[in-house]
C-alpha positions in Angstrom: 69.2 130.6 75.0 72.9 129.6 76.3 73.4 126.0 75.0 77.0 125.6 75.9 76.0 124.3 79.5 74.5 121.0 77.6 78.0 120.2 76.8 79.5 121.1 80.0 76.9 118.9 82.2 78.8 116.2 84.3 77.9 112.6 83.1 77.1 112.0 85.9 73.8 113.1 85.6 73.5 111.2 81.9 75.2 107.8 82.6 74.8 107.4 86.2 77.4 107.9 89.1 79.0 104.3 88.4 80.0 104.5 84.5 81.1 108.2 85.2 83.4 107.0 87.8 84.9 104.5 86.0 85.2 107.1 82.7 86.6 109.9 84.9 89.8 108.0 86.8 90.9 105.9 83.4 90.0 107.7 80.6 89.8 111.6 81.9 86.5 112.2 81.0 84.2 113.9 83.0 81.3 116.2 81.0 79.1 115.7 78.1 81.2 117.6 76.1 84.6 115.0 76.4 82.8 111.9 75.9 81.8 113.6 72.4 85.1 114.4 71.9 86.4 110.6 72.8 86.5 109.5 69.1 86.9 105.9 68.0 90.4 105.0 67.5 89.3 102.3 64.4 86.2 101.1 62.7 85.1 97.3 62.3 83.3 96.1 59.5 80.9 93.1 59.5 82.5 92.6 56.6 81.8 92.3 52.4 78.5 90.5 51.7 80.3 87.1 50.4 78.9 84.2 48.0 78.9 80.9 49.9 80.9 79.2 46.8 84.0 81.5 47.6 84.1 82.1 51.0 87.9 82.5 51.9 89.2 80.6 55.3 90.5 82.2 58.7 88.4 85.5 56.9 85.8 87.5 58.7 82.7 87.3 56.5 79.0 88.4 56.2 76.7 86.1 54.0 73.0 86.6 53.2 71.7 83.4 53.2 68.2 81.3 53.9 67.9 78.3 56.6 67.5 74.8 54.8 67.9 72.6 57.8 68.5 73.0 61.4 68.6 70.2 63.9 69.8 69.8 67.6 72.7 67.2 68.6 73.0 65.9 71.8 76.4 64.5 73.2 78.1 63.6 76.2 75.5 61.2 77.5 72.3 64.0 76.5 74.5 67.0 79.3 75.8 68.7 76.0 74.0 70.3 73.1 74.8 71.5 69.9 72.6 73.0 67.2 73.7 72.9 63.4 71.9 74.9 60.6 72.9 74.8 57.2 72.6 77.6 54.9 72.6 78.2 51.4 72.7 81.6 48.9 71.9 79.3 45.7 75.6 78.8 45.3 76.7 77.0 47.8 75.8 75.4 51.3 77.6 76.4 54.7 76.8 75.0 58.5 76.4 77.0 61.3 77.1 75.8 64.7 76.2 77.0 68.3 77.0 75.4 71.5 75.7 75.0 74.8 73.9 78.0 76.3 74.3 79.6 73.0 71.7 76.9 71.6 68.5 78.3 72.6 67.8 81.5 70.5 69.4 80.8 67.6 67.1 77.5 67.8 64.1 79.6 67.7 64.8 82.2 65.4 66.5 80.1 62.7 63.9 78.0 61.4 64.1 76.3 57.7 63.3 79.2 55.3 64.0 82.2 57.2 66.4 84.6 55.7 69.3 86.2 57.5 72.4 88.0 57.7 75.4 86.1 59.0 78.7 87.1 60.5 81.8 85.2 61.2 84.9 83.9 61.0 85.4 80.8 58.0 87.0 78.1 59.9 87.2 74.1 58.8 85.8 70.9 60.8 85.5 67.7 59.4 87.0 69.1 55.7 83.6 71.1 55.8 83.7 75.0 56.2 81.5 76.5 58.8 80.9 79.3 61.1 80.8 79.0 64.7 78.4 80.9 67.1 78.3 83.4 63.9 76.3 86.9 64.6 73.0 87.5 63.1 70.2 89.5 61.6 67.0 88.1 60.7 65.8 89.8 57.3 62.2 88.6 57.6 60.0 87.0 59.9 59.5 83.0 59.7 57.7 81.7 56.8 55.0 80.3 59.0 53.7 83.8 60.5 52.5 85.6 56.7 50.8 88.3 58.5 53.7 89.7 60.0 54.3 93.3 58.0 58.1 92.4 58.7 57.7 89.3 56.4 58.6 91.2 53.4 62.0 90.8 51.4 64.3 93.9 52.7 65.6 96.5 50.1 69.0 96.2 49.1 69.9 99.0 50.5 69.1 97.2 53.8 71.1 94.4 53.2 73.8 96.4 51.9 73.6 99.0 55.1 73.7 95.9 57.6 76.6 94.4 55.6 78.6 97.1 55.4 77.6 98.6 58.8 81.0 100.3 60.4 81.4 99.9 64.0 83.0 102.3 65.8 86.2 100.5 68.5 86.7 103.1 71.1 90.0 103.6 73.4 88.7 101.6 76.2 90.3 100.5 79.2 90.0 96.4 81.3 87.1 98.5 83.6 85.5 99.4 80.4 84.9 98.2 76.9 84.6 99.8 73.8 80.8 98.7 73.2 79.8 99.9 76.8 81.5 103.4 75.7 79.3 103.3 72.4 76.1 102.6 74.6 77.6 105.9 76.8 78.2 108.1 73.5 74.5 106.8 72.1 73.3 108.4 75.1 75.1 112.0 74.6 75.3 112.0 71.0 71.6 114.4 71.0 73.9 116.8 72.5 76.1 117.1 69.7 73.7 119.3 68.1 74.4 122.0 70.7 78.1 121.5 70.1 79.6 125.3 69.7 81.4 125.7 66.4 84.7 127.6 67.0 85.7 127.7 63.6 84.7 131.2 62.0 82.3 130.7 58.9 84.1 132.0 56.3 87.2 129.8 57.2 84.7 126.6 57.4 83.2 127.9 54.0 86.2 128.3 52.0 87.1 125.1 53.0 84.2 122.9 52.5 84.1 121.5 56.0 80.7 120.1 57.5 79.2 122.0 60.4 80.5 120.9 63.9 77.3 119.0 65.1 77.5 117.3 62.1 81.2 115.9 62.4 80.2 114.6 65.8 77.4 112.8 64.5 79.7 111.1 61.4 82.5 110.4 63.5 80.6 108.3 66.1 78.2 106.8 64.0 79.3 107.1 60.2 77.2 105.1 57.7 80.2 105.3 54.9 84.0 105.7 54.9 83.2 109.1 53.2 81.4 109.8 56.5 84.5 109.3 58.5 86.6 111.4 56.0 84.2 114.3 56.3 84.4 114.1 60.0 88.0 113.7 60.7 89.0 116.4 57.7 86.6 118.8 60.0 87.7 117.6 63.7 91.0 117.9 62.4 91.0 121.5 61.5 89.4 122.1 64.9 92.3 121.0 67.1 95.0 122.7 64.4 93.1 126.1 64.6 92.2 126.2 67.9 95.9 125.4 69.2 97.3 127.6 66.9 95.1 130.8 67.8 96.3 129.5 71.2 100.3 130.0 70.0 99.2 133.0 68.0 97.4 134.9 71.2 100.7 134.0 73.0 103.4 135.1 70.2 101.1 138.6 70.2 101.2 138.8 74.1 104.7 138.7 73.8 105.3 141.2 71.4 103.3 143.7 73.9 105.7 142.8 76.4 108.2 145.7 77.3 112.3 144.7 76.9 115.1 146.1 76.7 116.7 146.6 73.3 120.5 145.5 73.0 121.7 146.7 69.9 125.5 145.5 70.0 127.9 149.0 70.5 130.4 148.5 67.8 134.3 148.2 69.2 132.9 146.3 72.1 133.8 142.7 72.8 132.0 141.4 70.3 134.1 142.8 67.3 137.3 142.2 69.8 136.3 138.3 69.1 135.1 138.4 66.0 138.7 139.5 65.1 140.6 136.9 66.7 138.4 134.0 65.7 140.8 131.6 63.6 137.9 130.7 60.9 134.5 132.0 59.3 131.1 132.2 59.7 129.2 129.6 57.6 126.8 131.5 55.4 124.1 129.6 57.7 125.6 130.9 60.6 125.5 134.8 59.1 122.2 134.2 58.3 120.9 133.3 62.1 122.9 135.6 63.6 121.2 138.5 61.5 117.7 137.3 62.6 118.6 137.0 66.1 120.4 140.3 66.1 117.2 142.0 65.1 115.0 140.5 67.2 117.7 141.8 70.1 117.4 145.0 68.7 113.2 145.3 69.2 112.1 146.5 72.4 110.1 143.3 72.8 111.2 140.5 73.6 112.7 137.8 71.7 111.3 134.2 71.4 113.4 132.6 69.1 114.0 128.5 68.4 117.4 127.9 67.4 117.6 124.2 65.9 120.8 123.0 64.5 122.4 119.8 63.2 125.2 118.2 65.7 128.2 120.2 65.3 126.6 122.9 63.3 128.1 125.1 65.8 125.3 126.6 67.8 127.0 127.7 70.8 129.1 130.1 68.9 125.9 131.9 67.4 124.9 131.8 70.7 128.2 133.2 72.3 128.0 135.9 69.6 124.7 136.9 70.7 125.5 136.8 74.6 128.5 139.1 73.6 126.4 141.5 71.8 124.1 142.0 75.0 127.3 142.6 76.9 128.3 145.4 74.7 124.5 146.7 74.8 125.1 147.3 79.2 123.2 143.9 79.6 124.1 140.6 81.2 123.7 136.9 79.5 122.9 133.4 81.1 123.2 130.1 79.5 121.2 127.2 81.6 122.9 123.9 80.8 120.8 120.7 81.8 124.1 119.1 83.5 127.0 119.7 85.4 129.1 118.1 82.8 127.4 120.4 80.5 127.7 123.4 82.4 131.4 123.0 82.8 131.9 122.2 79.1 130.4 125.3 77.9 132.2 127.3 80.3 135.4 125.6 79.1 134.7 125.9 75.6 133.5 129.9 75.9 136.4 131.1 78.0 138.5 129.1 75.7 137.4 130.9 72.5 137.3 134.1 74.3 141.0 133.7 75.5 141.4 137.3 77.5 138.3 138.7 76.7 136.9 136.4 79.5 139.0 138.2 82.1 137.2 141.2 83.0 138.6 142.9 86.0 141.3 140.1 85.9 145.2 141.5 85.5 146.0 140.4 82.1 142.3 140.7 80.8 141.9 142.8 77.4 140.5 145.9 77.2 136.9 145.1 76.2 136.7 142.0 78.5 134.1 140.8 80.5 133.8 138.3 83.4 132.4 134.8 82.8 131.6 132.8 85.4 130.1 129.6 86.3 127.4 128.6 88.8 126.3 124.9 89.5 124.9 123.7 93.0 127.8 122.0 94.1 130.2 124.5 93.8 132.1 125.2 96.9 131.0 128.2 99.3 133.6 130.9 98.7 133.4 130.4 94.9 129.6 130.4 95.1 129.2 133.7 97.5 132.0 135.2 94.6 129.7 134.1 91.6 126.8 135.6 93.3 128.2 139.0 94.1 129.8 139.1 90.6 126.0 138.5 89.1 124.7 141.2 91.0 127.2 143.8 91.0 127.1 143.5 87.0 131.0 142.8 87.3 130.1 139.3 85.3 128.7 139.8 81.6 127.9 136.1 81.1 127.0 133.3 83.5 126.5 129.5 82.6 125.1 127.3 85.0 122.9 124.8 85.7 119.4 124.6 87.9 121.4 126.6 90.3 120.7 129.8 87.9 116.9 129.5 89.0 117.4 130.0 92.6 115.8 133.1 94.4 119.0 134.1 95.9 120.4 134.3 92.5 120.4 138.4 91.4 121.3 139.8 88.2 122.4 143.3 88.0 120.5 143.8 84.1 119.9 140.7 82.7 119.5 140.7 78.8 119.8 137.2 77.7 118.5 134.1 78.8 120.2 131.0 76.5 118.4 127.7 76.9 120.4 124.6 76.2 118.6 121.6 75.0 115.3 123.0 75.4 113.6 119.5 75.9 115.7 118.5 79.3 114.2 121.7 81.3 110.3 122.5 82.7 108.7 125.0 82.0 108.8 126.6 85.3 112.4 126.6 85.4 113.0 128.6 82.1 110.0 131.1 83.4 112.0 131.2 86.7 115.2 132.3 85.0 113.2 134.8 82.7 111.7 136.7 85.6 114.5 137.7 86.8 115.4 140.4 84.0 115.1 144.3 84.4 116.4 146.3 86.9 115.7 148.1 90.0 111.8 147.9 90.3 111.6 148.0 86.0 110.9 144.5 85.6 111.2 144.1 81.8 111.5 140.3 80.2 115.0 139.4 78.5 115.1 137.8 75.6 115.3 134.1 75.1 117.2 131.8 73.0 116.2 128.0 72.8 119.1 125.9 71.3 118.2 122.2 70.7 120.4 119.8 68.4 117.7 117.4 68.1 116.3 118.4 64.9 112.7 119.2 65.0 110.2 118.4 61.9 108.3 121.5 60.9 104.8 120.4 61.9 106.3 119.5 65.5 108.3 123.2 65.5 104.9 124.6 65.0 102.8 122.8 67.6 105.3 121.9 70.7 107.2 125.1 69.9 104.5 126.8 68.1 105.1 130.3 70.6 108.6 130.8 69.3 109.8 131.8 66.1 112.2 129.1 64.4 116.1 129.8 63.2 117.5 126.4 61.5 121.4 125.9 61.3 121.5 123.0 59.1 125.2 123.6 57.4 128.1 122.0 59.3 131.6 124.0 59.6 134.1 123.6 57.4 136.6 121.2 58.2 134.5 119.2 60.1 135.3 115.4 58.9 132.6 112.3 58.4 131.7 109.9 60.1 131.1 106.1 59.1 128.5 104.4 60.8 128.4 100.5 61.2 125.8 98.0 62.7 127.9 95.8 65.0 125.6 92.5 65.6 127.3 91.0 68.8 125.0 88.0 68.8 125.0 86.8 65.3 128.7 88.2 64.6 130.5 87.7 68.0 134.1 88.6 65.9 132.6 91.4 64.8 132.9 93.0 68.4 136.5 92.0 68.6 137.3 93.7 65.2 135.8 97.1 67.1 138.1 96.9 69.9 140.8 96.3 67.2 139.7 99.5 65.6 139.8 101.3 69.1 142.9 100.3 69.7 143.9 101.3 65.7 142.7 104.8 66.6 144.5 105.1 69.7 147.8 104.2 68.1 147.1 106.6 65.9 147.2 109.1 68.7 143.5 109.7 68.9 140.7 108.9 71.6 137.7 106.9 72.0 134.0 107.0 73.5 132.6 103.6 74.8 128.6 104.5 75.8 126.3 102.6 78.1 123.0 102.6 78.9 123.2 102.2 82.8 125.9 103.3 85.3 126.1 99.6 86.8 127.2 98.5 90.8 123.6 99.0 91.9 120.4 98.0 91.5 118.5 100.9 92.5 120.8 103.6 90.8 120.5 107.2 91.1 119.3 109.3 88.2 121.1 111.2 86.1 121.2 114.7 86.3 118.8 116.5 84.0 117.6 113.6 82.8 115.0 113.0 86.0 115.7 109.1 85.0 117.0 106.4 87.4 118.7 102.6 86.6 114.5 101.3 87.2 113.1 103.9 84.9 115.7 102.6 82.2 115.0 99.2 82.7 111.4 100.1 82.4 111.9 101.9 79.4 114.4 99.1 77.7 111.4 96.9 78.7 108.6 98.7 77.0 111.1 99.4 73.8 111.1 95.7 73.9 107.3 95.5 72.8 108.5 97.9 69.7 111.5 95.6 69.2 113.9 98.6 70.3 115.8 96.3 73.0 115.2 92.8 72.3 117.1 91.6 74.7 115.6 93.8 77.7 114.3 90.7 79.0 117.1 88.6 78.9 119.5 90.7 80.8 120.1 94.1 82.0 121.5 96.9 79.8 125.2 96.9 79.9 127.0 99.2 82.6 129.9 101.4 82.6 131.7 100.4 85.8 131.3 96.7 84.2 132.2 97.8 80.7 135.1 99.7 81.9 136.2 97.0 84.0 136.1 94.1 81.2 137.7 96.5 78.8 140.5 97.6 80.4 141.5 93.5 81.7 140.8 92.9 78.6 140.6 93.7 75.3 141.8 97.2 75.6 144.5 96.5 78.2 147.2 98.7 78.4 145.4 101.7 77.6 144.5 104.6 79.9 140.4 103.6 80.6 138.3 105.9 82.8 134.7 106.3 83.7 132.2 108.9 83.9 128.8 109.3 84.9 126.2 110.9 86.8 126.8 110.1 90.1 130.3 111.2 90.6 131.1 114.0 92.7 131.0 117.1 90.2 134.7 118.1 91.1 135.7 114.7 89.5 133.7 114.5 86.7 135.2 118.1 85.7 138.6 116.2 86.3 137.8 113.3 84.0 136.6 115.7 81.4 139.8 118.4 82.2 142.5 115.1 81.2 139.9 113.4 78.3 140.3 116.9 76.7 144.1 117.1 77.4 144.8 113.5 75.6 146.1 112.2 79.3 143.1 109.2 79.2 142.8 107.1 76.1 139.5 106.0 76.2 136.2 106.8 78.0 133.7 104.6 79.4 130.4 106.9 80.3 126.6 107.4 80.3 124.8 109.3 78.0 126.3 112.7 80.2 128.6 113.0 77.2 125.2 113.4 75.1 125.4 116.8 74.2 127.8 120.1 74.0 130.8 117.7 75.0 133.9 118.9 72.6 136.6 116.8 72.0 138.2 117.2 68.3 140.5 114.6 69.0 138.0 111.7 69.9 137.2 110.0 66.8 136.1 106.7 67.3 132.7 105.6 69.9 131.4 102.0 69.9 127.9 102.5 71.9 126.8 99.6 73.2 123.1 97.9 73.5 122.4 100.4 70.9 119.3 99.6 70.4 118.6 100.8 74.2 119.0 104.5 73.0 116.4 106.4 70.3 117.3 107.2 67.1 117.9 110.8 67.6 119.8 110.2 71.1 122.1 108.0 68.8 122.7 110.7 66.5 123.1 112.8 69.5 125.6 110.7 70.8 127.7 110.1 67.2 128.2 113.9 66.9 130.7 113.8 70.4 133.2 112.1 67.1 134.5 114.0 63.8 134.7 117.3 65.2 138.3 117.7 64.4 140.5 117.0 61.0 140.1 113.5 61.3 137.6 111.4 60.3 135.1 109.9 62.8 134.1 106.2 63.3 130.8 105.5 65.2 130.0 101.5 66.1 126.8 100.6 67.0 126.7 97.6 69.2 123.4 95.2 69.6 122.5 92.2 70.1 118.6 92.8 68.5 117.7 90.0 65.5 118.1 91.0 62.2 114.6 91.5 61.2 113.9 93.0 63.8 112.3 96.9 64.2 115.5 98.0 66.4 117.7 96.6 63.7 115.9 98.8 61.4 116.1 101.6 63.4 120.1 100.9 63.9 120.4 100.5 60.3 118.9 104.0 59.4 120.8 105.5 62.1 124.4 103.9 60.1 123.1 105.2 56.7 122.9 109.1 57.0 124.3 111.5 59.0 121.1 113.7 57.9 119.6 114.8 61.7 116.5 115.7 60.2 115.6 112.5 58.3 116.7 110.5 61.2 113.8 112.8 63.0 111.6 112.1 60.7 111.9 108.0 61.1 112.3 108.6 64.9 108.6 110.4 64.6 107.4 107.8 62.3 108.4 105.0 64.7 106.9 106.5 67.9 103.8 107.4 69.5 102.0 111.0 69.1 102.3 111.6 73.0 105.9 110.9 72.7 106.5 113.3 70.3 105.1 116.3 72.0 107.1 114.8 75.3 106.0 115.0 78.7 105.9 118.9 79.3 103.7 119.8 76.8 101.2 117.3 78.0 98.3 119.9 78.1 98.7 120.3 74.5 99.2 116.5 74.3 96.2 115.6 75.5 94.0 118.1 73.3 95.1 116.6 70.1 92.8 113.7 69.5 92.2 113.6 65.8 95.6 115.6 64.5 98.7 114.0 63.7 101.4 116.0 64.7 103.7 113.9 62.0 101.3 113.3 59.1 99.4 116.4 59.0 101.8 119.2 58.0 99.8 121.0 55.7 96.4 121.5 58.2 99.0 123.0 60.5 100.7 124.9 58.6 97.3 126.5 57.0 95.8 126.4 60.4 98.6 128.3 61.8 98.4 131.0 58.7 94.5 131.6 59.7 95.1 132.0 63.6 97.8 135.2 62.6 95.1 136.9 60.4 92.2 136.1 63.4 94.7 137.3 65.9 95.7 140.4 64.3 92.5 141.6 63.5 91.0 140.3 67.2 93.3 139.5 69.8 90.9 139.4 72.2 88.4 137.5 69.7 85.7 139.7 71.2 83.8 139.0 67.4 84.1 135.4 67.7 82.6 133.9 70.7 82.6 130.4 70.1 86.0 130.2 69.0 87.0 132.3 72.4 85.0 129.4 74.2 86.6 126.5 72.4 89.8 128.2 73.2 88.6 128.5 77.1 87.8 124.5 76.7 91.1 123.4 75.5 93.4 125.4 77.5 92.1 124.7 81.3 94.5 126.3 83.9 97.2 124.2 83.4 97.4 124.0 79.7 97.0 127.9 79.9 99.9 128.3 82.2 102.1 125.8 79.8 101.5 128.6 76.9 102.0 131.1 79.3 105.4 130.3 79.9 106.6 128.4 76.7 
C-alpha cells in the first residue's frame, strides 16, 4: 500500500476550504505533510503547582484548591454582576473573580466543596491577592452528586500532568491564531504515523534517534520537556541530512561534468608575473593557490569558495589563477557586482601586471595577454572592440559587470569564471556566465572560483555554500597597518564629533586622505537604487525602520539617514573647509565615477564622501581615515568591509563610527563589538547571533531557508558537520539513492522545482 499520498492530501479535504485558503495564503501550507512540519515555535506551561501561602505577585501560577465560598455581587444598580469565589488549599486562601458574561459557567461549576485546578496571573486588589478570570479544570464532580463516577479524587499523576501540560504555540498570523492552528494539527496528527522516514535505519539507530512518526507526535503534543528534546533532535537531523544529501549529490554531479584541465605552462605569463612581484606571497596565499591549481588540473569543473579577511589578498590569488588559465590556452572572466568595483579591479589588475597586460600592443611584454573591461555603460566603439577581443581570444582576461552575461558576449575558450562578492549575484546570472564555456560545438563547463570578503562561519558555508569546496585566507600580507576603531557618540558628546573632523584634517595635513561614508545619496525622496544592491532609498529607509525595532538605527523614526550630498556640502563649508572634498555614489554617470576614483587614487582629492559603493575592492593605500556617519544603520559585516578600505598602506588606519544610538541600545553594543576587534570571523559570529535565520541564509537561498524549520544554522554546527559526513558516504555509495526510496521521497519533497533549480545553479 502506498502511504505517501496521505501526507500529500490537500488541506482543503481535511480542514475545509476556508481554513485551507488562509493557511495557503498566509503560512504557505498546502498539504497534510506541510502542516505536520509546521512546528510549534515554543510551548506555554500552565505553571508549576503553587501553595496559596507562597503565591508570587504578577506571575502566572497553577494551584489545586477547594472552593470555600462562592457569591454573586451586583453593582451599577443591578445591571452589572461579579462572581467572587474563595478557594483554599489548607495553607492559605485566595480570591477568584469573574465579571459580566463570564460569570454564568463558573457560578454553575464552582460550588463550595468542589476541587479544581486554577491557572491565572496573580494580582493585588484591595490589598488582597486574587486571580481574575482564571482558567480552571474540575478535578471531581460536585459533592452533592456522590453517584457520579467522576467524583473520585484524581490521581496525583492527573494533577501533575494537567498542571505541567505543555501548550504548543504555533507561528501564526492575524488571520489564524495559534489555537486554531493547534486544532487543525489535531485533525491531521493521526496521519503522522504514515510519515516516510528518510533516515537510513543504521544512521537512526546509531544515534538513538526516535522514528519520524513518533517525533512528529512529540513535537506537536509533548507530555514532557524530554519529549520536545527527543523530537527536536530527530527533526534537526532530518533537515540537516536531507539538505546535505542534496548538496552532496550536487557536488557529485559536478565531478561528472567535463571540463578542460588548465595546467599552467612553465615560462609563461604567470611566471613572468611572479618574477615582477615586489613581495612574496603569504603562507596562506600559497596554500590556497595550491588548492585552486590542483582543482584546475582536473578534467572536471572546479567549484570553489574563496573567503578571506578584508585585505588578505584574494584579488592577487584570483589573478594568479586567471593567469594560469591563460597560460593553459584559456580565457578568464571576473564578474563584479558594480561598475565602480569592476573599474577598480581592472585598474588594479592592469597596474599589477604592467606590460604583461598589454598583449598585442606596442610595448607589450613577450608573454603578455590583453585585459579588457566590459560594463553596460561603455561607449559603442569600446564595447565592440572588447567583444571582438573576447570572441577572437585576443583578450585572455575580461573584468566586467552584469554586461558579461548578455547573450551577445561570446568567448573564444572560457576556462575560468571568478565571481567577486558572490552574495550580490543571483544564481541565474552566475549560471549564465558559466554556460559560455567550451569551444565550438563542444560545451565544457568552465572552472568557477567564488570570492567573498564577508567571513562566513563554517556552518553557514556548509549550508548556503554547501555545494562548493571552501578555501580560507585568514592571514594579512606583511606591511598592513593596524586600524584603530572608535565609536563617536554624537548625541551624547557633540564635541567628540568635532574632534573626529579635526582628526580628518590632521590625516590630510600628513599627506593622507579620508573617506566619509553615509547611508543615503540625498537630493531626492525617491532615490534610484545603488547598482548591484537592488535597494533604493525607500528600501533603505524601510531597512532602517526595521532595524529600529532591534535597536539598530535607533533614530530611524526621528529623521532620515544622513545623505552624501548634504554631508559633503556641510563639510566643505564647515569643519573641512579648504580641503578638496568630492562625492561618489551609484547614481553618477560611470565615467564620472571612474574620474572621481582616479583623482582620489592619484591623491588629487583629500576627502571622498561616498555611499557603500566603496564597500568592497576599492584600494587606495594612501587613505588612512574613515568616518562612517549613522554607523548604526549598517550591519556588522558591512562596517567591517567599509573599515577595510583604510590601513592598506604603511601608515596606521583610523575608523570612526558616528552614531546617535543610546548607550545601552543593541545598536551601540554592535558598534562597540566592531570597534573592539578586527577579526572578521568573530564579527560574523556576533552578526549572526543578532539576526534571524532567514537573514543568515539570504534571499538568494530562499529555497533552502524555507526548508529549515528546526535546524539553527548558527547553533547546530555539530549536527550539520556530521550530517555532511554521512551524506557524502551515502551519495558515494548510491548517487541515485535507488536503495533508499524513502530518502529519495524526502529529497523530492525538499527540492521542489524552484529549490532544485537553486541547487543546480549553486
